[in-house]
Every structure is written in structure tokens, then in C-alpha cells.
C-alpha positions as CSV (number, residue, x, y, z in Angstrom):
1,M,-13.9,9.4,-9.2
2,K,-14.0,12.2,-6.6
3,R,-12.0,11.4,-3.2
4,F,-12.3,12.8,0.0
5,E,-9.5,13.5,2.4
6,R,-10.8,11.5,5.5
7,P,-13.6,9.1,5.9
8,E,-15.6,12.0,8.5
9,D,-15.6,13.8,5.1
10,I,-17.9,10.9,3.5
11,K,-21.6,11.7,4.1
12,V,-23.8,8.7,4.4
13,A,-27.8,7.5,4.6
14,V,-29.4,4.5,3.6
15,V,-32.9,3.8,1.5
16,G,-34.8,2.0,3.8
17,Y,-34.8,1.4,7.4
18,G,-37.4,-1.8,7.9
19,A,-37.3,-4.0,10.7
20,A,-36.5,-7.2,9.1
21,F,-32.9,-8.0,10.7
22,N,-32.2,-4.3,11.6
23,M,-30.0,-3.5,8.7
24,G,-30.8,0.1,8.4
25,Q,-29.4,0.5,11.4
26,H,-26.6,-2.1,10.9
27,H,-25.4,-0.4,7.9
28,L,-25.4,3.3,9.3
29,N,-23.5,1.7,12.4
30,G,-20.6,0.2,10.1
31,M,-20.3,3.4,8.1
32,K,-19.9,5.5,11.2
33,R,-17.4,2.8,12.8
34,V,-14.8,4.0,10.2
35,G,-15.4,7.5,10.8
36,M,-18.1,8.2,8.1
37,V,-20.9,10.2,8.7
38,P,-24.9,9.1,8.8
39,V,-26.7,12.1,7.5
40,A,-30.2,11.1,6.1
41,V,-32.4,7.9,5.9
42,A,-35.2,7.7,3.5
43,D,-38.2,5.0,3.6
44,I,-41.5,4.4,2.5
45,D,-43.2,3.4,5.6
46,P,-43.5,6.2,8.1
47,S,-43.3,4.3,10.9
48,R,-39.4,3.4,10.6
49,L,-38.8,7.3,10.3
50,P,-39.3,7.9,14.0
51,V,-37.0,4.5,14.9
52,A,-34.1,6.4,12.7
53,K,-34.6,9.0,14.6
54,E,-34.2,7.7,18.1
55,D,-31.4,5.9,16.8
56,F,-29.8,8.6,15.4
57,P,-30.4,11.4,17.0
58,G,-30.4,14.7,14.6
59,I,-30.5,12.1,11.2
60,R,-32.9,13.7,8.7
61,T,-35.7,11.9,7.5
62,F,-37.4,11.4,4.1
63,D,-40.5,9.4,2.9
64,S,-38.6,8.4,-0.3
65,A,-35.2,7.9,-2.3
66,T,-36.4,10.9,-4.7
67,E,-36.8,13.1,-1.9
68,M,-34.0,12.8,0.1
69,L,-31.7,12.8,-3.2
70,A,-33.4,16.2,-4.1
71,N,-33.2,17.9,-0.5
72,C,-29.9,16.4,1.4
73,D,-26.3,16.7,0.5
74,V,-25.0,13.1,0.7
75,D,-22.5,11.3,-1.1
76,L,-22.7,7.8,-0.2
77,V,-25.9,6.0,-0.2
78,G,-26.7,2.3,1.1
79,V,-29.9,0.4,-0.7
80,I,-31.3,-1.7,1.8
81,T,-34.7,-2.7,0.3
82,P,-36.4,-5.8,-1.5
83,H,-34.2,-7.5,-3.9
84,D,-36.2,-6.3,-7.2
85,T,-35.6,-2.7,-6.3
86,H,-32.2,-2.6,-6.2
87,A,-31.3,-2.0,-9.7
88,D,-34.0,0.9,-10.3
89,L,-33.0,2.6,-6.6
90,A,-29.0,2.0,-7.4
91,I,-29.4,3.6,-10.9
92,E,-31.1,6.6,-9.4
93,C,-28.6,7.4,-6.8
94,L,-25.8,6.8,-9.0
95,E,-27.0,9.2,-11.8
96,A,-27.6,11.7,-8.9
97,G,-23.5,11.8,-8.8
98,K,-23.6,9.8,-5.4
99,H,-21.8,6.3,-4.2
100,V,-23.6,3.4,-4.0
101,V,-23.6,0.2,-2.1
102,T,-26.8,-2.1,-2.7
103,E,-27.6,-5.1,-0.3
104,K,-26.8,-8.8,-1.1
105,P,-28.1,-9.7,-3.7
106,F,-26.4,-6.7,-5.9
107,V,-29.5,-6.8,-8.1
108,I,-32.0,-10.1,-9.8
109,T,-31.0,-10.1,-13.2
110,T,-27.5,-10.5,-15.2
111,A,-29.2,-7.5,-17.4
112,E,-30.2,-5.3,-14.3
113,A,-26.2,-6.1,-13.0
114,D,-25.0,-4.9,-16.3
115,A,-27.4,-1.9,-16.7
116,V,-26.5,-0.8,-13.2
117,I,-22.4,-0.9,-13.4
118,K,-22.7,1.0,-17.2
119,T,-24.6,3.9,-15.1
120,A,-21.9,4.4,-12.7
121,K,-19.3,4.0,-15.0
122,E,-21.0,7.2,-16.7
123,H,-21.5,9.1,-14.1
124,D,-17.9,8.0,-12.7
125,V,-19.0,6.8,-9.2
126,M,-18.5,3.8,-7.0
127,I,-20.9,0.8,-6.8
128,S,-20.2,-1.9,-4.7
129,V,-22.2,-5.0,-2.9
130,H,-22.7,-5.7,0.8
131,H,-21.3,-9.1,0.5
132,N,-19.9,-8.9,4.2
133,R,-19.3,-12.6,4.2
134,H,-16.5,-12.5,2.3
135,W,-15.3,-11.8,5.9
136,D,-16.5,-14.8,8.0
137,G,-14.3,-16.6,9.3
138,C,-15.3,-19.4,8.3
139,I,-14.5,-18.8,4.8
140,L,-11.0,-16.8,5.8
141,N,-9.9,-19.8,7.3
142,A,-10.8,-22.3,4.8
143,A,-9.1,-20.2,2.0
144,E,-5.9,-20.2,3.9
145,K,-5.8,-23.5,4.7
146,I,-6.8,-25.0,0.9
147,N,-4.5,-22.4,-0.9
148,A,-1.8,-23.5,1.5
149,G,-1.9,-27.2,-0.5
150,L,-3.9,-28.6,3.0
151,I,-6.1,-30.8,0.5
152,G,-4.0,-30.7,-2.7
153,D,-5.8,-29.1,-5.7
154,V,-9.5,-28.4,-5.5
155,I,-11.8,-30.4,-7.5
156,R,-15.2,-29.1,-6.5
157,V,-17.1,-27.5,-4.3
158,E,-20.6,-28.9,-2.5
159,A,-22.8,-26.4,-0.6
160,H,-26.6,-27.1,0.7
161,S,-29.0,-25.7,3.2
162,G,-32.1,-27.6,4.0
163,T,-34.9,-27.3,6.0
164,Y,-38.6,-28.9,6.1
165,S,-40.9,-25.1,6.4
166,A,-43.7,-23.7,4.7
167,P,-42.9,-20.1,3.0
168,R,-43.3,-17.3,5.6
169,D,-46.1,-14.4,4.8
170,W,-42.9,-11.9,4.1
171,W,-41.6,-10.8,0.8
172,R,-38.5,-13.0,0.8
173,A,-41.1,-15.7,0.0
174,S,-42.2,-14.1,-3.4
175,K,-40.2,-15.2,-6.4
176,S,-41.0,-12.0,-8.6
177,I,-39.6,-9.7,-5.1
178,S,-36.7,-12.0,-3.9
179,G,-35.7,-13.8,-7.4
180,G,-36.0,-17.0,-5.5
181,V,-34.5,-19.5,-2.8
182,N,-31.3,-18.9,-4.1
183,Y,-30.8,-15.5,-3.7
184,D,-30.7,-15.5,0.2
185,W,-28.8,-18.2,1.1
186,G,-27.7,-19.5,-1.7
187,A,-26.1,-16.1,-2.9
188,H,-23.8,-16.2,0.2
189,F,-22.6,-19.9,-0.4
190,L,-21.9,-18.3,-3.7
191,E,-19.7,-15.9,-2.6
192,Y,-17.9,-18.5,-0.9
193,A,-17.3,-20.6,-3.5
194,L,-16.1,-18.0,-5.7
195,Q,-12.9,-17.1,-3.2
196,I,-11.8,-21.0,-3.5
197,I,-12.4,-21.4,-7.1
198,D,-10.0,-18.5,-9.0
199,S,-11.9,-19.3,-12.7
200,D,-14.7,-17.4,-14.8
201,V,-17.8,-19.2,-14.8
202,V,-18.4,-22.0,-18.3
203,E,-22.0,-22.8,-18.0
204,V,-24.9,-23.4,-15.3
205,T,-27.7,-25.8,-15.4
206,G,-30.5,-25.6,-12.6
207,F,-33.3,-27.6,-11.3
208,A,-36.1,-26.6,-9.3
209,K,-39.6,-28.3,-8.0
210,Y,-42.8,-26.0,-7.5
211,G,-46.1,-26.4,-5.8
212,C,-44.6,-28.5,-2.8
213,W,-46.6,-26.0,-0.2
214,E,-49.6,-25.7,-2.2
215,P,-51.9,-23.9,-0.8
216,V,-50.0,-23.1,2.4
217,S,-48.1,-20.1,0.6
218,P,-49.8,-16.8,0.8
219,W,-48.0,-16.0,-2.6
220,G,-49.9,-18.4,-4.7
221,K,-48.3,-19.2,-7.8
222,D,-45.7,-16.5,-7.1
223,T,-44.2,-18.5,-4.7
224,V,-40.3,-19.1,-4.2
225,E,-39.0,-22.9,-5.2
226,D,-39.2,-25.6,-2.6
227,D,-36.2,-27.0,-4.0
228,T,-33.6,-25.8,-6.0
229,Y,-30.2,-27.6,-7.3
230,T,-27.5,-25.5,-9.5
231,V,-24.6,-27.5,-11.1
232,I,-21.5,-24.7,-12.1
233,R,-18.6,-25.4,-14.3
234,F,-15.7,-23.5,-14.2
235,A,-13.1,-22.6,-16.9
236,S,-10.5,-24.1,-14.9
237,G,-12.1,-28.0,-15.2
238,Q,-13.2,-27.4,-11.2
239,C,-17.2,-27.4,-10.7
240,M,-19.9,-26.3,-7.8
241,T,-23.2,-27.7,-7.3
242,L,-25.3,-26.4,-4.6
243,L,-28.6,-27.2,-3.0
244,I,-31.0,-24.7,-1.4
245,T,-34.3,-26.8,-0.2
246,R,-37.8,-26.2,2.0
247,I,-38.4,-30.3,2.1
248,E,-35.6,-31.5,3.8
249,S,-37.3,-33.5,6.2
250,H,-33.7,-35.0,7.9
251,P,-31.6,-32.3,7.5
252,R,-27.8,-32.9,7.3
253,A,-25.1,-31.7,9.6
254,G,-23.1,-28.9,8.2
255,W,-23.1,-27.4,5.1
256,F,-20.0,-26.6,2.7
257,D,-17.8,-29.1,1.8
258,I,-14.8,-29.0,-0.6
259,T,-12.8,-31.9,-2.2
260,G,-9.2,-31.9,-3.5
261,T,-6.8,-34.4,-4.7
262,Q,-5.4,-35.4,-1.3
263,G,-8.1,-34.7,0.7
264,S,-11.3,-32.9,1.8
265,F,-12.3,-29.9,3.9
266,H,-15.8,-29.2,5.5
267,F,-16.3,-26.3,7.7
268,S,-19.8,-24.2,9.4
269,H,-20.0,-21.3,11.1
270,Q,-19.3,-23.0,14.3
271,D,-16.0,-25.3,13.1
272,W,-14.1,-27.1,10.2
273,H,-12.2,-30.2,9.8
274,A,-10.3,-31.9,7.5
275,T,-9.7,-35.3,6.1
276,I,-6.5,-35.4,5.0
277,Q,-4.9,-38.4,2.5
278,E,-1.4,-39.4,3.6
279,K,0.6,-42.9,3.2
280,G,-0.8,-45.2,5.4
281,G,-3.9,-43.7,5.9
282,H,-5.6,-40.7,6.9
283,V,-5.2,-37.7,9.5
284,V,-8.2,-35.7,10.7
285,R,-7.5,-32.5,11.2
286,H,-10.1,-30.2,13.0
287,G,-10.8,-26.6,14.9
288,A,-13.2,-24.0,15.8
289,S,-13.9,-21.5,12.7
290,P,-12.4,-17.9,13.6
291,R,-15.0,-14.8,14.2
292,S,-16.1,-12.8,11.5
293,E,-14.6,-9.9,10.1
294,S,-17.1,-8.3,8.9
295,G,-16.4,-4.7,9.8
296,R,-13.5,-5.0,7.0
297,F,-16.2,-4.1,4.2
298,Y,-17.2,-0.9,5.2
299,E,-13.2,-0.1,6.2
300,N,-12.1,-1.1,2.3
301,I,-15.3,1.4,1.3
302,A,-13.7,4.2,3.8
303,A,-10.0,3.5,2.2
304,H,-11.2,3.2,-1.7
305,L,-13.4,6.5,-0.9
306,T,-10.3,8.5,0.6
307,S,-7.0,7.0,-0.4
308,G,-7.9,4.8,-3.4
309,E,-7.2,1.6,-2.2
310,P,-8.6,-1.0,-4.6
311,L,-12.5,-1.9,-4.1
312,I,-12.4,-5.4,-3.0
313,I,-16.2,-6.3,-3.8
314,T,-16.3,-4.3,-7.0
315,A,-19.8,-4.7,-9.0
316,E,-18.1,-7.1,-11.4
317,W,-17.4,-9.3,-8.8
318,A,-20.8,-8.7,-7.6
319,R,-22.5,-9.9,-10.8
320,R,-20.8,-12.9,-11.3
321,N,-22.8,-14.5,-8.2
322,V,-25.8,-12.6,-9.7
323,H,-25.1,-14.2,-13.3
324,I,-25.0,-17.4,-11.7
325,M,-28.3,-17.3,-9.9
326,D,-29.9,-16.0,-13.0
327,L,-28.8,-18.9,-15.4
328,A,-29.8,-21.4,-12.9
329,D,-32.8,-19.6,-13.2
330,R,-33.2,-19.8,-16.4
331,S,-32.1,-23.1,-16.6
332,S,-34.8,-24.6,-14.7
333,R,-37.2,-22.9,-16.8
334,E,-35.9,-23.3,-20.3
335,G,-34.6,-27.2,-19.1
336,K,-31.3,-26.6,-20.2
337,T,-27.6,-25.7,-19.8
338,L,-26.8,-22.4,-20.2
339,K,-23.4,-20.6,-20.9
340,A,-22.1,-18.0,-19.0
341,T,-21.3,-14.6,-20.3
342,Y,-18.9,-11.4,-19.7
343,V,-18.7,-8.0,-20.7
């Protein structure tokens, strides 16, 4: 794979400069912060291109990724588009010899992940996924304390996110476009869990409920799930449960719990507390969650492309996340537990 002498030698672009969360600007700023040079933006919405030019004076703009790849010298492309477009756009950029970072989730299906990974290997270019929450302060703090033995050996992880709200009129409420409710915060929870449980996935069982908000949803039968519950079994014997719901009439406080042989650990972005069993009773420790270090994502990308530093968020790492969500979706439809596969 081609290496660069300095981050300043890496010309970067993004496909997708949509208004939602302003992620196009966020990615280019993250790349620029570590020394890489923004040179282009592609977006099928013409109203977004003047915004990109205002944010990054002198940047070139294009109506499509295809036009950009044919007319602009770029080394690294960020794909920041709806989930169902990630695979095709990533493959198009990889086949053009460009390094690629996709937004999370990587893609929607396991088959798509395998196809993208295969293409990257064939063209000897990098593919990574913007799992920036890998460096959230809450999970870094939890992993450090748990790895030091604070709660003994980890037995299970439980994560949940619940609201009582109808699907909005945007593409994330479309099942076919987004992949489903697990592909939003569920993907982040899985990212956290895979930093706590260092083991291959053995099998996944998924449950899903649809139709609770009909006919409120503008997407009709293509609306995302109202309630999903996923059970994940690991080769280590550990397990994880993941609840993502839009029909939680009495939302619970907090959202990530780890149970160990000597105690439990709970965290959110704001704080954490651990209940530790000791002789004569239990002790509670608590504190504020540290700040996020998400800037380390592009620091690692730049270091990988220059000095060959190992990539932290590899495509294979991101595939595990997608594979779990894919299996959970298929399991809920087929009504049975499904085995995990690795390539």
C-alpha cells in the first residue's frame, strides 16, 4: 500500500455534505486537524455545495462521486451518506485506487462488508469506518477500570436506549435505507461492548416489533422497528443484551451496564458508578465520565497512511458490528437463533 511522507501530502474529500448533524464539515475538519488537506466535496444536493465552498474556501465541488473521482486528484475519500449507499460508494472509490473511510455503520449487511473488504484488498488500499465513539471517555474509563479487575471477570453486558416517540420524516426512519433502529445507537453500543468483551461472536438471537405507530409513520411498511431486543453469545461464554425501543413509556436512567463476578459497572456519557462486593457488604465508587478523545480516529488514519502505524478501526473490526446487527435482523424475521461466520 502506498505511504505518504507527511499528513500534508494526503489530499482528502468527502462524498455527502448533507445538513443532518453537519457531518461533512465535521469529517473534513477532523482530517484537516491532523494535517491532511481538504480538496473536494461531492453531493447530489446542489444546495449543499455552496455551503461547502463557504466552509472551505477554494475547495472543489462536484455533483457526484463519479464526477469527482474522474476529475480530481484525491487520496482519501470519506463516505458520509445514507447507510444503504455506503457499500456501492466505497467500492467505487476503492476501485479508483482511493483510500476510504465510511461513516458508521460500515454497511448494512455482512455480504456488503465482505464485498468491500475484498475490493480493498484487491486494490491494496485502506478501508476504515468512522467508529469515533471507540474513544468516548466513558468507554475508555470503563475499559481501563474493568481490565484492572475492578469488578472481577465480566459475565454479561446490558445496553438499552428507549424513548416514546413516533418515527420522524427522515431517511433514518426507513428500514431499507437505514437498516433499522439497531444501526443508529445500537451500533455505538456494540462498539462499546466489543471493547469490553474480547471474544468472537458465536450466535445471535433477535426479536423485533413493528407497526405500533401505524399509520403515523410516513414510511408505511418500510418503517424501522418500534422495538428490538438482541441476545449475543460469545465464544468466551460471556453474553450481551441490547434493547433499542421507541415505545418506552417510562425510560430508565442510564444505558450501559456490565456485570462481573465481584461487582457491577454502570456508565453514561455524564458519569459512572461501580458497586463492588467486599467482605462485610458492598462499596460504591463513582465519578464523572472523562471527555471524549474522538480526534484520535483521524490521528490514527494519518499515522497509518504515513508511518504504517497499525489501523485501530479495521474493516474486520467494523464487520463484527455489522454482522451482529445483520444476524439480529435476520433472526427476528426467521424466528430462530443464527450462527456467526468469520472470513
